[in-house]
N, C-alpha and C positions, 0 to 999 in steps of 0.2 A: 261259501259268499261267490257272487257272480264276478266276472273278469272286469264287466263295467265299473261294479262297486270298489273293488281293490284299485283300480283306476285314478276312483277320485279320491279315495284315503292316500294314495301315493303323493296325488297331486296337491292335496291338502298340506302334507306334511314338507314338501320343498316350499309349498308359500310361505310356509311357517318359518322354515329356515331361514329364507328369504329374509320375511320381516326381522327374524331374530338380527342376521348380518346387517340391516339398512338402521336396526336401532342402536346398535354397536356401534358403529361406524357414524352415526350421529352423535353419539355419545362422546366418541373419539375426538370430532368435529371441533367439539364445544369445549372440549379439555385443551386442546391445541391453540384455540383463541383465546382463552383464559391466560394458559399459560405466556403465549406472545404477547400479549397488553396488559397481563396486569404487571405492575409495577414492581419491583423486586429490593425492598429496603430492609433486607436479612441483615447487612452488616452496619444498618443502623439503628437498631433495636433501642440501644443502651441510651437514654436521656444525656442529652449534654452536648459536650464538646468529642469531634470524631475525631481519629488520628490516624494517618497514614504515612506511615515511616518505608523510604526506599520500594514503594508500589506496592505496599504490604498496608490492607488494612487492618490493623491490629486493634481496635477499639474492643473488640468483643472481649479481648483476651487480657486487654488490661487488669491488675491489680484491683487499682483504685483509677477513677476518672481523673480529666483533667481539670485544674481547678482554675479559677481566675482570680486575681486580688490585684487593687490598685493597678489594672489598666494590664498586667501580666499574665501571661499563662505559666503554670508550674506542671511538671511531671514528677510522679513519685518515683525515689530512688530505687526501687525494687522494681520498676517497671522500666527504668531506664539501664536497670541490670540486664533485664530479659531480652530487650530489642536494641540496645544501643552500646554497651559496655558494662561487659562480662563481670570486669575486674573494678569497677566503682566501690566505693568504701566510705564509711563515716568513719574517722580518726579525730578524737580530740578536736569535737565541735567542727570538722570542717567536712566538707565532700572532698575526696580524693578522686579524679576521673582523668581516663586518659583517652587519646586517641591514638590514630596514625603518626601524627606528628606534632601533638602537643601534650603535656601535662600539667593539671591545674589543681590548684585546693581554693573551695567556693566555700566563704565561709556562714557559718549561720548565725553566730552568734556576734563574731567580731566585724572588722571594719576594714583589713586589706585581704586582697587577692591577688593570689600567687600564678602564673601562668610562664612557662618555660624561662623559670630564672629571673623572670620580672614582677616585681611587684607594685601593686596600684592598689587605689581605693575603691571599693566595691560598694554603690549603692542600691542596687540591687539584691539581697541574700538570699540565698535559701533558707526555707522557711520551715517550722514543725506544725502539723496538724493532727490532734488524736495520735500523739507519737508515732506519728509517721513524718519521713523528710521529703520535703518538695524543690525539686531544682528549677530556676527561673528557666523558660525557653528561652532566652537570650543568650543566657550562658551555654545552653545546651548546642545550640546554632554556630554559635563562636567556638566553643572548644572541639565539635565533632565536625566541624568545619563544613557544615551543611546549608543549604538553601532552604527558606521557610515561605511559607505562603498560607494565608487564612481566608477561607471561602464564608462569608457571614451567611450565605443564602442558605446554606445547608450545614452552619458552624463545622466546617471542616478544616484540619490543621494539615499542611501535608510539609513531609521534612525529606531532603535526599542529601545524605551524604554525598561530598563530590568526591570521594575516592572512587565511588561506582559508576560504571558505563551509565549514560544518560543517549537515549535516542529519541528524535523528537519526528514527527510524521505529520502529512497533510490527509485530510480524509477526504475523499471522493464521492460526492451523492452525501443524501441524508439517511441516515445509518442509526438502527436501533443497537443499542450497547446490552448483551447479553449476558447474563450470569456464567452460562456456560456455550460449551464449543458446538451449538446446535441452533437450528431455527426453532426449534419448539422450547428452549429455553427462556426463561422469564427475562422480560425486557427491564433493564435497570433503569436507563435514562436514555436519551438521544443525543447524537450531534450530528451539526450540519454541515452543511456541504463548504470544505476548504477551510474546515476546522478544525486547528492544530491540537497535537496528543501527545502523550508520550507511551513510547513502546515499552511495555515491561519485559525484562531481562532476565535470564537464568543466571543465579548469581554463580555457578560452578562453570558455566561453559561460554557466559558473554553474548549469547546469544539470544534472539528473540525469540519470545513462549508461543509457539504457535501449533496449532491442533487440527488437523482434518481440513484444511483451509479456511479456519478463523485464528486471527491475531489479537494476542492479549493487550488490553491498550487502558490509560489512565485519561481522564478527562481533565481539563482545567479546575471542575471542582470536585476531585478527586475520587470522583466514581471508577471503579475498575471494574473490566469485561472482556467479552469479546463482540470483535467485529469481524465482517466477512474478509479475509485476506487481501481481497483483492480491491478493497476500497483503500487500502493503506497505501500511499503513495509520497514519494519525494521523501525518502528518511532522509534524516542528516545527524550525524553521530556529533554531539554537543560535546562529551567528553569521553573519553576511553577509562576505562580502570588502572587507578593508579597503582605504579609496581614499586614497593618500597626495597625491596630485594635484588639487588641490580647486577647479579654475577650471573654471568652466561655460562652454561654447561655446566662440569664438575667441578669440585673444590679439590685442589690439592695445596695442601697449606704446610708449610716446613717452618717450622721452630727455630728461632735465631737466638740462642742465648747471648743478645748482645752485649756487649762491652765497647765503649766508643773510644779506648785506649787501642783495640785491635781490630776495630772494621776496617776494611779496604774494598777495594771494588773488586773485591773477590771473595768476599769472606764467606756469603751465601752461596748457594749453588745456583747457576744461570741456567740449569739444567731447561731442558723444553718441557720436563717432568712437574715442573709446577708453577701456578700461579698467584701465590698468596703467599709473603714470609710475613712470620710473626714474631718478633723481635722483642724482649723484655725492654720495652722503654719505663714504664709505670710502676710503681710500688704504694701500696696504702699503708700511710701514718696512722699513728694514732689520735692524732687530731682528727681523723675525717677526709681529710685530704690525701693528694697522692704528690710523690717526689718523683722526678724526672731523671731519668738516666739519658737524656739527649743533650749536648749542646751542639758545638759547630760541625764536630763530628758526625755528630746524630741526624742534623741537618744534611751532610753529605750523602750518609746511608740512606736516606728516603731519596734523595735525586737519583740514586745509584739505583735504586730500585724500579723505581719510576721509568728510568732510562732503559732498563730491562723488559719494562711491561709487566713490572709486579706489583701488586695492591700489596699494601702495607695496612696491616691488624693489628695495631700494636696492643702488646699485651699488658693486663693491668690485673697485677696480682697482690694477694694479702699475704706472701710468704714472709716477708719482711716482719711483718705486724707480730706475728706468731703469739696471739694472746688473741681467745676465744671470747674472753669477756669482755675486752675492745670490741671485738667484732659484734658482738652481741648488742653493744651502745649503737655503734653507728649505725646498725639496722632497726634501731629500737622504732622510731619515730620519722617522721615524714620531714622534719626539719634538719634531721643528719643526716638524713638519704640525701635530701634536696642539696646540703651543701657538696657530700662527695661527687653528686652527680654535675652541679654546677663546674667543680673544678677538672673534672673528665671532660666536661664540654669544652672549657678554655683549653687544655692540654692538645684535643684533639685539632681544634682550629690552629693551635699555634704551631704544630708540628706538620701539618698539612698532612695526616696519614686518612687512610681510607676507610677506616672501620677501627673497631678495638676489640680485643679478644678478655672476656672477664672469667678470671682464674681465682676464684675463691674456694680456700678449701679451708677443713677445720672450723668449723662452726656446729654450735647447739643443734641438735634436731629440731628443738621447739622454736626456732629462728627459722624454718623451712619457710614459712610463708613471708616473712617478713623479708628474707631474700628475693622472693619472685617478685615481693613489690618493687625493692629496688631494682631488677630487671624489668618488671611493668613499666615503671616510673623514667626510667634511663632511655629504653627504646625507641618512644618518642621524639625525644632529644637527638638521639642519634639519626634515626630518620629524617630531621627537619632539618639536617645539613646532607642528605642525600646518601651517607654512609651507613657501613653494616655494622651488626652487631655479633659476634659468636660467644657461647658461654660453655666454659670446659665444665663435666660432672663425672663421677667418678661410677663404676659399675653398681646396679641397684642392689639391694637387700646385703650391704655390707654393715658396717657400723655405724652407730648413731650419727657421730661428729664427722667423718668420712663418705658416706653414701647417702645415710637415712635423711640428710640435711638438706635435700634437692626434693622438689617438686616439679620431676620430669616433664610431667604433661603441659604443666602452664609454663614454664621456659621456653618448651617446644612450641609452645604458641605464640609467645611474644616476643623472642630474641628470632634474627634469622635464621641460626643454625645453634643446636646443641652438639658439643662434643663428646664424645664417648671414650674417654683414656683408657684405651686398651691396651694397658699393660699394670705390670705390679700386682699379677696376679697371686704370687707368693710373694712377701717381702720378711716373715721373721721363719718361716720355715722351707725346707728345702724343696724346689718345684719351678714349674717353668714361669717366666715372667708374662710369657703371653700365649699360652697354649690355644690352638685354634678349635679346640672344643669350647672351651670359656670364652672365648671373643665371640664366635658364633651363637653363642646360648646368650650371651648378655645383648648382642644386638636384637635377637627374638623378644628379648624383655623389655627393649625400651620401644619397639614397635608393638610389643601386644601389650602386657601386664602395665606399662609405663603410658601408653596411647599416642606416642610421637609420631608424626608423620613421616614416612622416609626419607624424603625429599629434604625433611631438617635436621636430618642425624648426619653428623660427621664421624669417621671412626678413624682416631687415632691411634697409631701403631711404634712399635720402638725400634729406632738403630741401636739397640745396646739388646745385651743378657747379662747374667749373673754365673758366675761361677762360686759354685757352691762349697766349701769345706767341710766335710764332716771326720769326727773320730767317735769309734765305737757306736755308730748309727745316731749321733748327735751334733747337731748343726754347732760348728766352731766359728765360723765367720764367712763372709760373702763379699766377692769383688764384682764391681760393675765391670763388663767388658764390652768396648763398644762392637759393633758391626764390622768393624774394618779392620779390628784387632786380636780378633781370635785367633789363637795359637794352642791347635793341639798338639801334645808332645808326638814325637815319633813312636808310630806302631800302633799307636790308640785308633781304633777303629769307629766310625760313626755309625751311628746305626739310625735308620730313618723310625719315628714313632708317629705312626700313624693315627693315635689319636690327639696329640698334639700338634701334629702337623708340623713337627719339628724333627734336625736332625738331634740327635743324643748319643753324648759321649761320658763315661765313668771310667775314671782310672785311680790307681795307686801311686801314692809318691809321700817318701819319708815318714811311712805309718800314718798317712792320712788318705781319707777319701774324697776325689772330686768329682763331681757333679755339673753336668752343663747341656741345656735345652739352649741350642743354639739359633738365634736369628740371621738369616741369612737370604740368599734370594729366593731360596724355594720356599722358604717359610712364609716372607712375605707375600710371593706370588699369590698363596693360597688366602691369605687375607684381603689382599684386592679382591681377590674372587668372591668374598663374601659381600663386597662394598658393590660387588656388581649384579650380584646374585639377588641380594635384596634391594635392589635400586637406591642406595643409600645417596645422601648432598654430594658425599665424596672422602677424603681420606685427608689426614694429617699425619706428620712425622715427626716424631722428636728423636735425635734434633740434627741441626746442621751440622758437619763435621763428621759425624759419627759411622756414617752411611759407607756400605761399598757404591763403587760408582755404578755397579751392574744393573744395580734396581732403578735406575732412572728410566731405562728403556721397557722395564716390566710395568713402569707407571705410567707413560707413555701410551702403552700397547692397550694397556686393560680400563685406564680412566680417563685417556684424552683429554688432559685439562686445555682451557682454551685461556691463553692471556687476554685479558680484559682491555687492554688499551691498542689492540690492534685492528 
C-alpha cells in the first residue's frame, strides 16, 4: 500500500469517527430537549384525587384512594396510620386518634364525638366501605391541627399540619419546576414571576431542602419540584416547628414522698443540683379517678417549688390501688381511660403543677398495649396545657407484671420522657440494689432492643441500699439503709467491687453474716457518668432526705441542670 493510500484510509477513519460523535451529540441534544420540555406527571399516575401531606405527594403510596361522598372527602384508616397518626385505631365502633394536642373519638355508627374531654353531636361520621374504615377529611384537619386546600384543576388536596415549620417565598422570573435538581430533569409545571411558593423543609433539621444550586418547592397547585436557588427570594417563616417538650438542658429530678403534715419551706432540697421535684400528690382509686394528697399545705408546697425555680411534676401512682384486676378494668376501654385522663387534667389545672409523672406498676403483661393507649391518649391533653409528661418503667426482661407490661418503645415516642427505675436489682436474694454493671446493661437495652431515643431516657438512681442478713448461706432478712445513714461497724473494711462500681462490706455479728453494697458519692458518681456517656435526657433520685449532701456537687459538675424559670 502506498503512502497516499494510507493517508486516504486514515482520513476516512477520522471522518467516520467525527460523524459518529456528531450523531451521538445530536441524539443527546434531542434527549435533553425532550427531558427539558416533556411534562412530568409521574406523581399523578393514579386516577382520582391526589394527596399532598406536609410537602410530600403520597398519592402513589396510598393503600386506598381518597373517596368522595356527600360533598366530603374521606381518607382510609390505614393510610392515616401510615402518614399522619401511627397510633390511630378502631375500638368498639369508634375511630380513636391523637395528635400533638388532641385526643379524639370519631363515631362510625353512633352520633356522639369526643375531643379533649368534650362530647358533641357528630353530623359527619366515619364510614365503612368494603370492610375498610374511612375518616372524613374535615375531622382530620381539625384533630391534626392542619391547613387544607383543594385544587379542582388538578384534583389535588394539600394538607399541612401546623406543628411543622412552614416557609413561604416569592419566585423571581418565570421558572420551570423540575422533577430533579438538574436543568435536564423533566419539567413538572411552571411558576410565574412573583408567584408565591412553599419551601420544602427537611423534617429533621428544619432547613430548606437544597441541592447543587436548586431549591425544592411546592406550588399553589400542589406540584413539588426544584427551581434554581437564585430564583427563590423573600423567604418568610410563616411558623416554626412546634416544641412540646419545654425543658431546657438536662433533667435532674428529685422524688419527694410528700406529706402535707410535714412539708415546709425546706423539706425538699433546694440544691443547685435539681431542677424538677416530683412529689407524691396523686393516687389511683378503684373507680378510675385519682385522690389528692394536696390541701392548703400542698398549695404552699407548689408555691415553694416555684419560688425556688423548681418545676413540679406531680406523681400519679397506682400503689394504693394494689389490685391488678382493677388496673385491667381501668385500662380496658376508651371510656374508662378517658375518665381517668379527664380527672388527671382537672387536678393538674387545679393544683398549678408543671407536669405529671405516671408511676403505674403491677399490671398484666396482656395489658401492655392498653397501658400504652393510656399514655398515647393522655400525652396530647397534657401538651395542650403546655406541660410535660414522664412515665416510670422498670428494667426490661423481668417478670410479666413488673417488667414485661411496658411497651417502652411506644412510651418513649409518645411521652416526653421515660424513666428507668435504676434500683431494686435484687429484692428477694442477696445482692446489690443497683450495681453499675446492671445499670449500664439496662440503659443499653433501653437504647438498643427497646429502641428508645437517648434524649427521652431518664436514669433514676437510689439514695439507699440494703443490709442483707444471712444464716448458713440463707437470707434471713433485709433492712433498707439510707445513703446518709450507712453505719459500718468499727474494724470492718470496705472493699471496692469494680464490677458493681460500689464499696462492699461483709462482717459477722451474733452468729449472722451481714452484707452490703454501699451507695455513696463514688457509686452515684459512676451512675452519673453513665448518663453522660450515653447522652441521656437526665437523671432522677429516689428520694429526698435520704441523700448525703455531698452528692449535689457531683450532680452539678456532671449534669449541670438548668433551672427552668431563670
